[in-house]
C-alpha positions in Angstrom: -21.7 0.3 -5.9 -19.0 -1.0 -3.7 -19.6 -0.1 0.0 -16.5 1.3 1.7 -15.9 1.2 5.4 -13.1 3.1 7.2 -11.8 3.0 10.8 -12.6 6.6 11.9 -10.0 7.7 14.5 -12.5 10.3 15.7 -15.1 7.7 16.7 -12.7 4.8 17.3 -14.8 2.4 15.3 -15.1 1.2 11.7 -17.9 3.0 9.9 -19.6 2.9 6.6 -18.3 5.7 4.4 -21.0 8.0 3.2 -19.6 11.1 1.5 -21.3 14.5 1.9 -21.7 14.7 -1.9 -21.0 11.5 -3.9 -20.3 13.8 -6.9 -17.5 15.6 -5.0 -15.8 13.3 -2.5 -13.2 15.5 -0.7 -10.0 14.4 1.1 -7.2 16.4 2.7 -3.8 14.8 3.7 -0.9 16.5 5.5 2.0 16.7 3.2 5.8 17.1 3.8 7.8 20.0 5.1 10.2 20.5 2.3 13.8 20.9 3.6 15.2 17.4 2.9 14.4 14.0 1.3 11.3 12.1 2.4 12.1 9.2 4.7 10.4 5.8 4.5 7.8 6.9 7.0 6.8 9.9 4.9 6.7 7.6 1.8 4.4 5.1 3.6 1.9 7.8 4.3 2.0 9.0 0.7 1.4 5.4 -0.6 -1.4 4.7 1.8 -3.4 7.8 0.9 -2.6 7.3 -2.8 -4.4 3.9 -2.5 -7.3 5.6 -0.6 -7.5 8.1 -3.5 -7.5 5.4 -6.1 -10.2 3.4 -4.2 -12.4 6.5 -4.0 -11.9 7.2 -7.7 -12.7 3.6 -8.5 -16.0 3.7 -6.6 -17.2 7.2 -7.2 -15.5 8.0 -10.6 -12.3 9.8 -11.3 -14.1 13.1 -11.9 -15.9 13.0 -8.6 -13.0 13.0 -6.1 -10.9 16.0 -5.0 -7.6 15.1 -3.2 -5.6 17.9 -1.5 -2.1 17.3 -0.1 -0.1 20.4 1.0 3.6 21.4 1.0 4.8 23.2 4.1 7.3 25.6 2.6 7.6 28.0 5.6 9.0 26.4 8.7 11.8 26.8 11.2 13.5 23.6 9.9 13.7 25.2 6.5 15.1 28.3 8.0 17.7 26.3 9.9 18.7 24.5 6.7 19.2 27.8 4.9 21.4 29.1 7.7 23.4 25.9 7.7 24.0 25.8 3.9 23.9 29.5 3.1 21.4 28.8 0.3 18.3 30.8 -0.3 15.1 29.4 1.2 13.3 29.6 -2.1 16.1 27.5 -3.7 15.9 24.8 -0.9 12.1 24.5 -1.0 12.0 24.3 -4.8 14.6 21.6 -4.9 13.2 19.5 -2.1 9.7 19.8 -3.4 10.8 18.4 -6.7 12.7 15.7 -4.9 9.6 14.7 -3.1 7.5 14.6 -6.3 10.2 12.6 -8.1 10.6 10.1 -5.3 6.9 9.6 -4.8 6.4 9.2 -8.6 9.0 6.4 -8.5 6.8 4.7 -5.9 3.7 5.0 -8.2 2.1 7.8 -6.2 -0.2 9.9 -8.4 -0.2 13.6 -7.9 -3.2 14.9 -6.0 -5.7 17.2 -7.6 -4.4 20.1 -5.5 -0.9 20.6 -4.0 -1.0 24.0 -2.3 2.1 25.6 -0.9 1.7 27.3 2.5 3.3 30.5 1.2 0.5 30.8 -1.3 -2.1 31.1 1.5 -0.6 33.6 3.9 -3.4 36.1 3.4 -6.0 33.4 4.1 -4.2 32.4 7.3 -4.1 36.1 8.5 -7.8 36.4 7.8 -8.6 33.2 9.7 -6.5 34.4 12.7 -8.2 37.8 12.7 -11.6 36.0 12.9 -10.4 33.8 15.8 -9.2 36.9 17.7 -12.5 38.7 17.1 -14.5 35.7 18.5 -12.3 35.4 21.6 -10.5 32.2 20.6 -7.1 33.8 20.1 -5.1 36.8 21.4 -2.1 38.9 20.4 0.9 39.2 22.7 4.4 40.5 22.1 4.1 40.1 18.3 2.7 36.6 18.6 -0.9 35.4 18.2 -1.9 32.4 20.3 -4.9 30.1 20.3 -6.8 29.8 23.6 -7.0 26.0 23.9 -9.5 26.1 26.7 -11.9 28.2 24.6 -12.6 25.0 22.6 -14.4 22.5 24.9 -13.7 19.4 22.7 -10.0 19.8 22.6 -8.3 16.5 23.0 -11.2 14.3 21.8 -9.3 13.1 18.7 -6.4 11.8 20.7 -8.5 10.8 23.7 -6.8 13.0 26.3 -8.0 15.9 28.4 -6.2 19.2 28.4 -5.1 18.8 32.0 -3.7 15.3 31.3 -1.9 16.6 28.2 -0.4 19.5 30.2 0.8 17.2 32.9 2.6 14.8 30.5 3.6 17.0 27.6 6.5 19.2 26.8 5.0 22.6 26.2 6.7 25.8 25.4 6.7 28.0 28.5 6.6 31.7 27.5 5.7 34.8 29.5 3.3 36.0 26.7 1.1 32.9 27.0 -2.1 33.0 29.1 -2.0 29.2 29.4 1.0 26.9 28.8 -1.2 24.8 26.4 -2.0 27.7 24.1 -0.3 27.3 20.7 1.1 29.8 18.2 -0.9 31.0 15.2 1.5 33.8 14.3 5.0 34.7 15.4 7.4 37.6 14.7 10.2 37.4 12.2 13.6 39.0 12.4 15.0 40.6 9.2 17.0 37.4 8.4 13.9 35.2 8.4 10.9 35.0 6.0 8.1 37.3 7.0 4.9 38.9 5.8 3.2 42.1 7.0 0.2 41.5 9.3 -1.9 43.4 11.9 0.6 42.1 14.5 3.7 43.2 12.7 6.1 41.4 10.3 6.0 37.7 11.0 5.1 34.2 9.8 2.4 31.7 10.5 2.6 28.8 13.0 2.6 25.3 11.6 -1.0 24.3 12.4 -2.9 27.2 10.9 -1.7 26.5 7.4 -3.7 23.3 7.0 -6.8 24.8 8.4 -6.7 27.7 6.0 -5.9 25.6 2.9 -8.4 22.9 3.7 -11.1 25.6 4.1 -10.2 27.4 0.9 -10.0 24.3 -1.3 -12.5 21.9 0.3 -14.9 24.1 2.4 -15.8 24.2 6.1 -16.8 20.5 6.1 -15.3 17.7 4.0 -15.1 14.0 4.0 -11.7 12.7 5.0 -8.6 14.0 6.7 -5.5 11.8 6.7 -1.9 11.6 8.0 0.5 9.7 10.1 -0.6 9.0 13.7 2.4 11.0 14.9 0.5 14.0 13.7 -2.6 13.3 15.8 -1.3 15.4 18.6 -0.7 18.2 18.6 -1.1 19.0 14.8 -4.5 17.4 14.1 -5.9 18.4 17.5 -4.9 22.0 16.8 -6.3 21.9 13.3 -9.7 20.8 14.6 -9.8 23.4 17.3 -8.9 26.4 15.2 -11.0 25.3 12.2 -14.2 24.6 14.2 -13.8 27.8 16.2 -13.2 29.8 12.9 -16.2 28.1 11.2 -18.6 26.9 14.0 -21.3 25.9 11.6 -18.9 23.5 9.8 -17.7 20.1 10.9 -14.2 20.2 9.4 -13.2 16.6 8.7 -15.9 13.9 9.2 -13.6 10.9 8.9 -10.0 10.8 10.3 -7.6 8.2 8.9 -4.2 7.7 10.5 -1.4 5.3 9.3 0.9 3.7 11.8 4.7 4.2 11.9 7.6 2.3 10.4 10.3 0.3 12.1 13.6 -1.0 10.5 14.6 -4.5 11.5 12.4 -4.4 14.6 13.7 -1.0 15.8 12.3 2.5 15.6 13.9 4.3 12.6 16.4 7.0 13.9 19.6 8.5 12.8 21.2 7.7 16.1 20.7 4.0 15.5 22.0 4.2 12.0 18.8 2.7 10.5 17.3 5.9 9.1 16.6 5.6 5.4 15.0 8.0 2.9 13.0 6.6 0.0 15.8 7.7 -2.3 18.3 5.6 -0.3 16.3 2.5 -1.0 15.7 3.4 -4.6 19.4 3.9 -5.2 20.7 1.1 -3.1 18.4 -1.7 -4.3 18.5 -5.3 -3.1 21.2 -7.9 -3.7 21.4 -9.1 -7.3 18.8 -6.7 -8.5 21.1 -4.8 -10.9 18.4 -2.7 -12.7 16.8 0.6 -11.9 13.2 0.9 -10.9 12.7 -0.6 -7.4 9.9 1.8 -6.7 7.1 -0.8 -7.2 8.8 -3.1 -4.7 8.8 -0.4 -2.0 5.2 0.3 -2.8 4.2 -3.4 -2.5 6.2 -3.8 0.7 4.1 -1.0 2.2 0.8 -2.6 1.1 1.8 -6.0 2.5 1.1 -4.5 5.9 -2.3 -3.0 6.9 -2.0 0.8 7.1 -3.1 0.8 10.8 -0.3 -1.7 11.8 3.3 -0.8 12.3 5.6 -1.9 9.4 8.8 -3.8 10.3 11.0 -3.1 7.2 13.5 -5.9 6.7 15.7 -6.9 3.9 13.9 -10.3 3.8 10.4 -8.7 3.5 11.6 -6.3 0.8 13.1 -9.2 -1.2 9.8 -11.0 -0.8 8.1 -8.1 -2.5 10.6 -8.1 -5.3 10.0 -11.8 -5.9 6.2 -11.5 -5.8 6.3 -8.7 -8.4 8.4 -10.9 -10.6 5.8 -13.7 -10.5 2.9 -11.3 -11.2 4.8 -9.7 -14.0 4.8 -13.1 -15.8 1.0 -12.7 -16.1 0.7 -8.9 -16.6 3.0 -8.7 -19.6 0.6 -10.8 -21.7 -2.6 -9.3 -20.4 -4.6 -6.1 -21.2 -5.2 -4.1 -18.0 -8.5 -2.3 -18.2 -8.4 1.5 -17.8 -9.6 2.9 -14.5 -12.9 4.1 -15.9 -13.7 0.6 -17.2 -12.1 -1.4 -14.4 -15.3 -1.6 -12.4 -16.7 -4.3 -14.7 -13.7 -6.5 -13.9 -13.2 -5.7 -10.2 -16.6 -4.8 -8.7 -18.0 -7.6 -6.5 -14.6 -9.5 -6.4 -13.0 -10.5 -3.1 -10.2 -8.2 -4.0 -12.4 -5.1 -4.1 -14.3 -6.3 -1.0 -11.0 -6.5 0.9 -9.8 -3.1 -0.3 -13.1 -1.5 0.6 -13.0 -3.0 4.1 -10.8 -0.3 5.8 -8.2 -0.6 3.1 -7.3 -4.2 3.9 -4.4 -4.4 1.5 -2.8 -7.6 2.9 -6.0 -9.5 2.2 -6.5 -7.8 -1.2 -2.9 -9.0 -2.1 -3.8 -12.5 -1.1 -6.7 -12.5 -3.6 -4.2 -11.2 -6.3 -2.1 -14.3 -5.5 -5.2 -16.4 -5.9 -5.7 -14.9 -9.4 -2.1 -15.5 -10.2 -2.3 -19.1 -9.2 -5.2 -19.6 -11.6 -3.1 -18.6 -14.6 -0.8 -20.8 -16.7 2.1 -18.6 -15.8 2.0 -19.9 -12.2 2.5 -23.5 -13.1 6.3 -23.2 -13.1 6.4 -22.2 -9.5 4.9 -25.3 -7.9 1.7 -23.7 -6.7 -2.0 -24.6 -7.2 -5.1 -22.6 -7.0 -6.8 -22.5 -3.6 -10.1 -24.3 -3.0 -11.7 -20.9 -2.5 -10.5 -19.9 -6.0 -12.0 -23.0 -7.6 -15.3 -22.5 -5.7 -15.6 -18.9 -6.9 -15.5 -20.3 -10.5 -12.5 -18.3 -11.7 -11.0 -21.4 -13.3 -13.5 -21.7 -16.2 -10.8 -21.3 -18.9 -11.9 -17.9 -19.9 -8.7 -16.2 -18.7 -10.5 -13.8 -16.4 -8.0 -14.4 -13.6 -5.1 -13.0 -15.5 -7.0 -10.0 -16.8 -8.3 -9.2 -13.3 -4.8 -9.4 -11.9 -3.5 -7.0 -14.4 -6.4 -4.6 -13.9 -6.2 -4.8 -10.1 -2.5 -4.0 -10.2 -3.1 -1.1 -12.5 -5.8 0.2 -10.1 -3.3 -0.2 -7.2 -0.7 2.0 -8.9 1.6 -0.6 -10.5 2.5 0.3 -14.0 2.8 -2.6 -16.5 6.1 -1.3 -18.0 7.7 -0.8 -14.6 7.0 -4.5 -13.7 9.1 -5.8 -16.6 12.5 -5.7 -14.8 11.0 -7.8 -12.0 10.0 -10.5 -14.5 13.5 -10.8 -15.8 15.0 -10.7 -12.3 12.7 -13.5 -11.2 13.5 -15.6 -14.3 17.2 -15.1 -13.7 16.9 -15.9 -10.1 15.2 -19.2 -10.8 17.7 -20.0 -13.5 20.5 -19.2 -11.2 19.0 -21.3 -8.4 18.7 -24.2 -10.8 22.3 -23.9 -12.0 23.6 -23.4 -8.5 21.9 -26.6 -7.4 23.6 -28.5 -10.2 26.8 -26.6 -9.7 27.0 -25.8 -6.0 30.4 -24.3 -6.3 29.4 -21.8 -9.0 28.6 -18.7 -6.9 31.8 -18.9 -4.9 33.9 -19.5 -8.1 32.3 -16.4 -9.8 33.1 -14.4 -6.7 36.7 -15.5 -6.8 37.0 -14.6 -10.5 35.5 -11.2 -9.9 37.9 -10.6 -7.0 40.8 -11.6 -9.2 39.5 -9.2 -11.9 39.3 -6.3 -9.4 42.9 -7.0 -8.3 44.0 -7.1 -11.9 42.4 -3.8 -12.6 43.9 -2.3 -9.4 47.4 -3.4 -10.6 46.6 -2.0 -14.1 46.7 -5.5 -15.6 43.8 -4.7 -17.9 44.5 -7.5 -20.2 43.9 -10.1 -17.4 40.8 -8.2 -16.2 39.3 -8.1 -19.7 40.1 -11.8 -20.2 38.2 -12.7 -17.0 35.2 -10.7 -18.0 35.2 -12.2 -21.5 35.4 -15.7 -20.0 32.4 -15.0 -17.7 30.4 -13.4 -20.6 31.1 -16.3 -22.8 29.7 -18.6 -20.2 26.6 -16.5 -19.8 27.5 -14.6 -16.6 26.5 -10.9 -17.0 28.7 -8.5 -15.0 27.8 -5.0 -14.1 30.3 -2.6 -12.5 28.6 -0.4 -9.9 29.8 2.1 -7.4 29.7 -0.6 -4.7 31.5 -3.2 -6.8 30.6 -5.7 -9.5 27.2 -7.3 -9.6 26.6 -10.5 -11.5 23.7 -12.6 -12.7 23.1 -15.6 -14.8 22.0 -14.4 -18.3 19.3 -15.9 -20.4 21.9 -17.5 -22.8 23.9 -19.2 -20.0 25.7 -22.3 -21.2 25.8 -24.9 -18.4 28.8 -26.6 -20.0 30.9 -23.4 -20.1 29.8 -22.5 -16.6 31.0 -25.9 -15.5 34.3 -25.2 -17.2 34.8 -22.2 -14.9 35.8 -24.6 -12.1 
């Protein structure tokens, strides 16, 4: 069996992963608050833990892994969105939950085994809060219930800070009903215009942190294997989860391994709306990249995420995204002619390979992708791209003429969440790109001339000279230039049947 190691945030070291029960490996990951589209940072976390899930299923078997990712569907951000739009909260959360599922599916993210909604577990949260009060870890005050942070001696160990240090440097809510400024809300009162549930402390709603503790306990037990999320959740959310869970169930250990992915930058800067570089996953899916005039860019977003180690910040650039598109086009040349083994049979093709070794070493996806490139270079499809197999590839014996390299590449991509059918557009894009580059080398004026003709066509259409506009399009089509009219203007590419002589005549 492949040996997995993870960097455990709790211990700050890389450790061999040994599940509590190899027949039931359990993982909980904090999911989205459903009031809007998922931004690129949200999408990165979803892809990272999807790959963890796929690795665990590969090693322990698909029937022996339980993955839980929640939806927060009761939150002040949702309430604010409802007040802004005048729409019912239930309508907003239903719509945005489906948006999230659709957008993540476009990125190849498999649905977890369980996707609980916070509103389905209100009674469980109330019961956990009652237990914390009874044991002296929480107290009721003015319709609120708060957790006594100083009642849990290990508070702050995950993030490596003491309570006093956190109090000195943190922005904490100062409220007269708090015994200590660091105490956090487990339950708060609701006015008539806000969602609320009956409780021993009056009509109200849960705080954010208690929901994950309650759902993780109900679905995975008092101790489970892995808890994951973005490192922006480490404090206070994950610290608070640990405190309330271990106080509610002192015999349990809550999560044994903590995995945190790093954040995302855009063109070297923190993503923010104020800088104008804030993107949702749907923005990138809809916008695409230059000259990629087909739907289905989800695999390229996924690959761009995997090109950076999950514990390193990603610098999202147009150049790096285009690199991912090109790489998928090359791999697709191999995958379209290969049989990808099903997950339950993939072990025979992947176990013991450098690819699996890299993936099992704290999810080292950049190194794993390098080995995929090695397999690609060992296939006949690569010979048109002026590359040769590495010496390491030859030494490993993958060039014995048996075709194993291509089949392993196809199987590994399937295991990583890349669907064969969804790679087909990248193959044709790459072929068209290469054909275009070849033609533009021979006809260096071609791109500018096509741009001029399309501008003339746009002007003709604007002046309602449709005969001239159609004539220009027909001329381009006859030469093999395919034109697609989009909301942002025409996009062109050199088609498979391009005639160099007719292209030259465009001058």
